[in-house]
C-alpha distance (Angstrom), angle and dihedral (degrees) to the residues before:
residue distance angle dihedral
X1 . . .
X2 3.80 . .
X3 3.83 90.7 .
X4 3.80 91.3 51.2
X5 3.82 91.3 51.1
X6 3.80 90.9 47.8
X7 3.79 90.3 48.5
X8 3.83 91.4 49.4
X9 3.83 92.1 48.8
X10 3.80 91.7 49.5
X11 3.81 91.5 47.0
X12 3.82 91.9 47.9
X13 3.82 92.0 46.3
X14 3.81 91.4 49.3
X15 3.81 91.5 48.4
X16 3.81 93.9 48.5
X17 3.80 93.1 43.2
X18 3.80 93.5 50.0
X19 3.80 94.6 44.5
X20 3.80 92.5 51.1
X21 3.76 93.4 47.4
X22 3.79 111.4 110.5
X23 3.73 114.2 -125.2
X24 3.77 117.9 -138.6
X25 3.78 106.5 -86.8
X26 3.73 114.2 -116.3
X27 3.77 113.4 -130.3
X28 3.77 113.2 -141.5
X29 3.76 110.3 -160.1
X30 3.79 113.6 -156.2
X31 3.76 114.8 -139.6
X32 3.81 112.4 -125.3
X33 3.79 115.0 -110.5
X34 3.79 107.7 -115.8
X35 3.78 131.9 -162.9
X36 3.79 115.6 -97.7
X37 3.81 114.3 -167.6
X38 3.81 107.0 -131.5
X39 3.78 100.4 159.7
X40 3.79 149.9 -13.1
X41 3.79 126.1 -109.3
X42 3.80 132.6 -167.2
X43 3.79 129.0 -166.3
X44 3.82 118.8 -145.6
X45 3.81 130.1 -158.2
X46 3.79 111.3 -117.8
X47 3.81 99.0 -134.2
X48 3.80 100.5 40.4
X49 3.82 101.3 25.0
X50 3.81 87.1 -137.2
X51 3.80 121.3 145.2
X52 3.80 110.2 -103.5
X53 3.83 97.8 175.9
X54 3.79 142.3 0.3
X55 3.80 129.2 -158.2
X56 3.78 141.5 -175.2
X57 3.79 105.5 -125.8
X58 3.73 144.2 -162.9
X59 3.79 112.3 -143.1
X60 3.80 119.7 -136.8
X61 3.79 106.7 -163.5
X62 3.81 105.3 139.6
X63 3.79 123.5 79.5
X64 3.81 92.0 -110.7
X65 3.82 93.2 48.6
X66 3.81 93.8 47.6
X67 3.80 91.2 49.4
X68 3.81 94.2 46.9
X69 3.81 101.8 37.4
X70 3.80 112.5 153.4
X71 3.80 95.2 -17.4
X72 3.81 118.6 139.7
X73 3.80 94.9 21.9
X74 3.77 123.3 121.1
X75 3.83 97.7 -148.7
X76 3.78 146.3 -26.3
X77 3.81 129.2 -132.0
X78 3.81 116.2 -106.3
X79 3.81 95.6 -112.2
X80 3.82 93.9 53.3
X81 3.76 137.5 82.7
X82 3.77 144.7 160.1
X83 3.79 122.2 -114.7
X84 3.80 117.1 -156.7
X85 3.79 112.9 -153.3
X86 3.80 114.0 -165.2
X87 3.80 123.6 -162.7
X88 3.80 90.3 -137.0
X89 3.78 135.9 51.8
X90 3.80 103.9 -126.3
X91 3.78 144.4 122.3
X92 3.80 105.8 -71.0
X93 3.78 128.4 -167.1
X94 3.80 130.0 -162.5
X95 3.80 136.5 -169.4
X96 3.79 135.1 -169.7
X97 3.81 100.2 -120.1
X98 3.83 109.4 151.7
X99 3.82 90.9 -1.4
X100 3.79 107.5 128.6
X101 3.81 103.5 -164.8
X102 3.82 133.5 48.0
X103 3.80 119.8 -93.5
X104 3.78 143.0 -170.2
X105 3.82 110.4 -135.0
X106 3.80 116.9 -153.8
X107 3.81 118.4 -164.6
X108 3.79 113.5 -151.1
X109 3.81 129.3 -164.5
X110 3.78 125.7 -131.7
X111 3.84 89.8 -97.3
X112 3.84 89.2 58.0
X113 3.83 95.7 -108.7
X114 3.80 122.1 131.9
X115 3.81 111.9 -101.7
X116 3.80 98.9 -179.5
X117 3.79 142.1 -44.4
X118 3.78 142.9 -145.8
X119 3.79 115.8 -137.5
X120 3.79 127.1 -148.2
X121 3.81 98.7 2.6
X122 3.79 103.8 -166.2
X123 3.81 123.4 -119.7
X124 3.82 117.6 -97.8
X125 3.83 92.3 3.8
X126 3.80 112.0 140.6
X127 3.82 96.4 -163.3
X128 3.79 114.2 127.5
X129 3.81 117.8 -100.7
X130 3.83 104.6 -167.2
X131 3.77 133.7 -172.3
X132 3.81 115.1 -113.3
X133 3.80 90.4 -122.8
X134 3.78 141.5 -26.5
X135 3.83 113.8 -20.4
X136 3.79 135.8 165.5
X137 3.81 100.7 -161.2
X138 3.79 138.2 43.7
X139 3.80 123.4 -168.8
X140 3.80 119.7 -158.1
X141 3.80 116.5 -158.6
X142 3.78 133.8 165.8
X143 3.80 112.5 -76.0
X144 3.79 114.1 -90.5
X145 3.79 97.2 33.2
X146 3.82 94.8 101.1
X147 3.79 89.3 58.8
X148 3.83 94.6 39.2
X149 3.80 93.6 55.9
X150 3.80 95.2 37.4
X151 3.81 94.1 -121.6
X152 3.81 116.4 -170.9
X153 3.81 134.9 -178.3
X154 3.80 106.7 -90.5
X155 3.83 93.8 39.9
X156 3.80 111.4 116.9
X157 3.79 143.9 -141.7
X158 3.78 136.7 -144.7
X159 3.78 124.6 -168.8
X160 3.77 139.6 177.8
X161 3.78 129.8 -157.4
X162 3.78 117.2 -129.7
């Protein structure tokens, strides 16, 4: 009987000891999200039809891409942007959750003219940034570019996929 008790104590001790032992923590290293040029976009002045700016763009046209956008990135070069292409023409609203640098958001109608924009959207802010009406596209650029290029509602864009 004494041997059985000793055996049970040793077994219980071994079980408890091994289950409390911390395993080496596995470090999961997230790969940084990098820019992938998928197209080129130009912005035109309404009255003169002259090009006022051109950008290399990523195109977000799947549900995952439109929901993720520029989240989890530290910055974006000045000559780059992200164009969101929605399958529907509707009022769309954005926010800056998990976006780590300020942006200008440009809402674009189905006919490629600028409807409205929000300047200097602040990083990590979850306040709603809505379009002023139905739009099919949204262009995200670094904050300050709307003012620098003198963008106005009625100006237009053209883009091509690569």
